[in-house]
N, C-alpha and C positions, 0 to 999 in steps of 0.2 A: 207629775211624772217621776222626777228625780230629785233627790235631796241636794243641797247646795254643795259643790265641789270646792275643795281647798287645795290651792295651788301654790307653790314656792317659786318666785321669779326674782333672780338676782340680775341686776342690771348694772353695770359699770362701764360706761363708754364715753367716748371723746369724739366730736366731730368739728371741724374747722374749715369755715368758709370765708371768703372776704366779706368783712363787716358783720360776722357771726361766729360766736364760738360756743360749743355746747360741752359741758363737763357735768355729767349725770351720774350719780351714784345712789343707788336705792335698792333695798331688799323687799319686795312686795310679799305680803302674805295675803294671797288673793282668795276672796270668797264674797259672792255678792257682787256689788258694782264698787269698783275703786274709780274715784274721779281723779283725773290729771288736770289741774286747774291752773290758771295763770293769764296774763295779759297776752295780746297778740305779740307774736315775735319772740316768746318765751322759750320755744322749742317743743312744745308739746306734741305737734304733729310730727316732727323729726324723730322723737322718741318712738311713737307708733310704727313709723315707717322702718326704724331699726329692729323693732320687735318682729314685723312681719317679714323681714329679710329683704326689704325693698330700697334700703338705704346702703350704697356701696361704699361710701366715704367714711363710715364708722369704723373707729379702732376700739379695743377693749374686749369685754367679755360679757356674754348673756348666757345665763343658764335658766332653764325652765324644768322644774321638778327633776332636777339632777342630771338633765340633758343638756349638753353644751350646744347651743345655737350659734354662738359667735366666740371665737378665741383668735384674735387678729395676731397675737404673737405666734401662735402655732400655725397661722395661715389656714385656719378652720372657719367655714362659714355654711351652715345649713341652708339650702335653697329654700326659697319662700314656699315652695309646694309641698315641701316635706316637713314643716314646722306644726301644721295642725292648727293655723290661726285663721280666724273669719274676720275679714275686714269690712267695715262699713264707712264710707267716705261722705264728705259734705254733700257732694252731688252723687245721685244714686248710681250713675254709671250702669244703668240697664242697657241691655242690647235692644237696640231700636227695632231690629227686624225679627224680634221674637215676642209674641204675647207674654203675658204674665206667667202663663203655665210653662212656656218655652224657657224663659228665664229661670225658673226655679227648677225645672227639670235638668237643664244644663248643669246647674250646680250639684244636683243630686247625683247625676251620673259621675262627677268628678269628686266625689265625697271621699273622705279618707276611709280606708277600709276597716271595718269595725267602728272606729271613732266613738262616739258616745252614744250610738244606737238610735239618733233622732230619725224619725220617719216622715215622708212627705206629708201625710195627712196631720201628722202632729203639728207641724210648723203651719200648715194652711189654716187649721182650726185656731191655733194659739194667737195668730195675727188677722184673724177675720179675713182671709184672703180668697175665701171660696168665691164670692160674688164677682171678683176681680179676673179670675183665672182665664177667661177667654178675652179679655180686653187687651189692646194694644198699648204699649208703655206712654204713647203720646197723648193718650186719652186720660192718663192718671193725674190726680191732684199731687202736689208736692208732698203731702202727708201719705198719701197711697204708695207713691214711688218709694218713700223711705220704708214703709212696712215690708215692700216687695225685696227692697235691697236687704234688709235686715234678715228676712226670709230665706233668701238666696245665700247669705253668709252662714245661716244656722244650718242649711242643708249639705254644706261642706262637711258637716259633722266635726266641728273645731273642738280643741282642747282649751282654746282662749279666744274671747271675741273681743275685737278692737273697734271702737266707735269714735270717729274723728268729727266731732261737732256736727251730728246728723241733723240737728234742728237749726242750724244757724242761719237758713235761708228762709225760715217760717215765721209767720206772725204768730201773736199769742195764741189765738184759738186753734191754729193748726198745731201747734206744740201741745196744747191741752189735749188733743186727740191721740197724739201718738205716745206721750209720756208713759200712760198706764201700760202700754204694750212692753216698752223698754223696761219699766219697772219690774214687770213680772218674768222677765227672761231667766235670770239665774235660778230663781225657784223652780220654773217650769222644766227647763232643761239641764240644770245642773252645771252650767258653764260660767265660770267667773267672767266679768267683763272689766276692761279698762275704758273708761268714757272721758273723751277730751271735751273740755268746755271751758269758756270763760264767763259763764252765767251762774251766778250765785244760787238763783232760784232753781235751776236745773240740778245743780250739786246737791242743795238742800234737799230736794225731793228724791233725788235717786241714790245718792251715795252712802255706803256703809263707812268707807274710809276714803281719804283724800291725800293727795300729794300736791303741794303748791310749787310752781316753778317761777322763776324770776330770772331773766338774763341767761337762759341756758343752764341753771343749776336749780337743786332742790332747796327751797327756802323754808319748808315745813312739810310735815306729814304726821298723819295719825286718824284719829277717829274723826269722821267728818263734822259731827256736831261740835266736838271740842275745838278743832281748827277753826271752824267758822266763827266762833265765839272769842278767838284771841284779838285783844285790842291791838297788839304789836304787828299784826298781819292785815290791817286795815287798809294800809296803802296799797295792798294787792287786792284784797277781797272787796274793799270799797266802803267808805265811811256811810255812804248812803244806803248801802244795802245790809250794814250790819244789824244784827239781831240775835234772838235766841231761838233754838229748835228744842221742841219739849214734846213728851209723849202725853197724850191725855185720852181719856176714855168717854165714848158716847153714853150719855145718861138719860136723854129724853129728847122728844121732838115736839115743838109747838106749831101745829099744822096751821092754826088760825093766823098767826104772825110769821109763818115760813121760818122758824128758828130751830136750830138744834142746840142743845146744852150738852157741854163736855166738862170734864172735872180732871184737874190735875193737882196733885198734892192736897186735895181736900178742897180745893176752890173752884168755883164754877166759872165757866166763860159761855157766852152765847155767841153764836156765829150763824150766818145764812144757813138754811136748811141743807143737810146733806144726806142722802138716801144711804144710810147705814144703819145696821141693826144695833141695838143696845148692847153696850158692853165691848163693841169693838174698838181697838186701840188705833189711834191716828197720830200722826206727826204734825204738830202746829208749829208754824213759823211766825214769829212775831218780832217785827222789824223795830229796831230802836227809835226810828223817827216816828213810829205809830204809837209811842208810849209817852205819857205826860205823867208828871208827879205831883202829888200833893201831900201835905204834912197831916192833914185832917181828912177823914172820909168825906167826899163831897155829895151833895144831895141836889135834886133838881137840875142835873145835867143829862145831855142826851147819851153821853157814852154809857153804855150799859156794862161794861166789863171792868169792874174796879177790884183790884188784886192787892191784898195786904202783904207786906214784906218788910224786910230789914236791909238798909244799904250795907253793901259788904266792902265796896270800892268805889271811888271816884277818880276817874282819870281825866285831868283837865288838858286840853291841847291849847297851849298858850300861843301857838301861832295862827289860831282861829278864834272864833267865838264860842266854841262849843266845848262841852263836856260829855263823857259818858259815864253814866251812873249804873252800877251793878245792883240789882235787888234780889235778895235771896226770898223767894216766894213759897217758902216750906219745904226746900230741897231742890227747887228748880230756879236757875238764875234767869232773871228778865234783865234787859237793857234798855235804858232810856237815854236818848241823845237830846239834851237840852242845852240851852245857852249857859255859859259860865255866870252871867249875871243872874240868871234865875236860880241857879245853886246857890249863889252868895246870897240873894234876896230871901231864899227859903231856909237859909243857914243848915244846908244839908251837910251831914258828916257820916262817917262809917260807924255803924251801929243805930243810927237813927230810924224809927219807925216810919214808913211813908206808905202810900197808896198809890199804885200804878194804874192809871186810866189807859186802858188798851183800846185803841180806836179801831183797829181792823187786824185780822190774822188770815193767814193763808194756810192750807193744809195740803197732806196728801195721804190717802189710804195706806195703812201699814197693817198687815194682818199680825196678830199677837205672835204667831210663831216666828215671823221675820225678825220681830224686835228681840226676841230671845236668843237670836244668833249673833247679835251685835256685841 
């Protein structure tokens, strides 16, 4: 429908409550999905509430595309209903006395005049809500409820979509069902989104950019892939979840063994079959804990993916048993989390040639045009 919209959002705000202090300053260049990431209690949801005009205790300044939403020094605060913001909460907050169609129609009647031109049928089709329209909200699954909540937010024709951990209460299977819908929203409707999460998997799949929060402040910001790969942020993003995010192209399918072959930087990777056409670009996530290293190419091993590369850096964690080894695999960096003793026994050093044994990968579908916008 629409090309991705680019929006400028400047947020310099303070909030102080007993036991909690937020001092947040960041200028967002919004396009696609921006993740607001951090541990529970970091202040992520508070920032969304400030942006939506739902946090009365905030001081400072918020500007969206040159329009002042908050200027506490001047006593100015644009009310929530005039900001053109769509909000999706952790709990769907649907109207129980209305069926799905009624919930959606309610939002559509209250839509911003003009807005982004989003139509009722556009949203219903994009989120596959047609079969649900006549159902009561009590008969919906958790994933269905959140799809309806997202649809309701879209039908207000917002200029900015805010999602506050919409998958937090779902199991892995339900998350897998709804993630593709969220992923396609910016391209489908041209609405930038800020997505709050403390899940690395969700951020790696959805986000183009990310802002990391800790103790009410900005700890880091930038391209999502680059931020997730920073060793100095692992105390926030998690050692266990650390890894590399790379783009690869589908090159073939082995239907007998139900495998798909992809290629990145001229090197092949096999993974469980995915139903994608040849040539399509996907984003692979390879966790550091799923990578082993060898100084010679191994044979007679069950691991099918052996990637040749050169060590660029070794970061030893002297307070633990582990080290992070960064491997240049022809232009893309892989990471391996191994013990410091293994690094010593193998005599690993920067510049040494190694073979990375990749035990598993996870992926998300990325259209080539989406990758070009990054």
